[in-house]
N, C-alpha and C positions, 0 to 999 in steps of 0.2 A: 240388355239395352234399357236405358232410363229415358223416359219422356216426361216432360213437365205436366202435360195434361193426362188425365186418365185415358187409356186406350179407347174407351167407349165414346170419348169426345173428340177423337181425331178421325175425320172423315178420310176415306180413301182418296178422294179428289185432292184434299189438302196435302196428303202424304205424297201423291204423285207430283204435284206442283213443286213441293220442296225438293224432291229428288231430281225430276226431269225438267222443271221450268214449265212454261205454258203447255197446256194439254190440248188446246183446240187444234183441229186438223187444218184450219186455214187461219192466217193472222187476222183476218177481218171478223172472225168469230170469237176471238179471245177476249175474255172479260178484263184481264189484268195487263195484257200486253198487246192491245189492239193496234193494228196497223192496216191501212188500206192496201189491198193487193196492188202490186206494181202495174199490172196490165188491166186493172179494173176501170171500166167506163162508167158503170152505174151499179152500185151494190144492191139497190132495190129490185133491179130487173135481172140480176145475175142468177142464172139457173144452177150453176155449180154451187154457189153459196147457199142457195135454198135447199138443195139436196143434202149437202153436208150439214147444214144447220139442223134439219129435221133429225138426222141420225145422231148428231152430236148432243142435242138436247135430251134425247132418250138415254144416251150413254151417261150424261151428267146426272140425270135423275137417279139412275142406278148407282153410280159410284158415290154420289153424295148421300145416299141413304145407307151406305155401308160404312162401318167404322173399322179402325185397326183391330179392335177387340173381335169383331165379326170375322175378320180375315184370320186372325190367330186361332180362333175357335175352329174354323173350318180346316185348319191344318193340325188340329188336335194338340195345340199348344196351350199351356196354362197361362192365364192372365192374372197376375197378383197386383192388386192396387194397394199401395202403401200410403198411409196418411200421416206418417211421422216425418219429421224433418230429417234431412240427410246430414249425417255427421261423418266426416272422413275418419278412417281408422287411425288411432293415435293422434287425433287432432290434425289441424291443417299443416303442421310442419313435421309429421311423422315421428321418428324416434327422438326428436328433441323435446318431447314432453310438453308440447303446446307452446313452447317458447321459440326463439329463433337464434341462429348462430351465424355470425359473419366472418369467423376465422380470426377474431381479435377480441381482446377483453373490452369491457365496457366501463373502464375506470376513467374515461375521458368524455367530455361533453360533445355530442354531435347529434344530428337529426337524420334519421333514416326515413322520414316522411310518415311516421306512424306514432 
């Protein structure tokens, strides 16, 4: 698996949001997808919101402090960070030697947009 960022810079919360979407237990607690609950009269006095908020913030502190590298290490998997640029094998067009082929000769003038 290739990731753009080093695994140590990918938080578990970021990863969960990418895979599953919002992670808040109630829509009114979501940072990125906030919605007022349909049956809510007053968020400030909602006891359900208060209980879930306390639990959720503790959970967030934990998963935001852990990285993909931490998770992989706990599974005894090796994390190799590569700092060189990615070069596809045989160039971008494989066996064509870095050129390209459209199934016809290039003795006539035309524009392929490159």
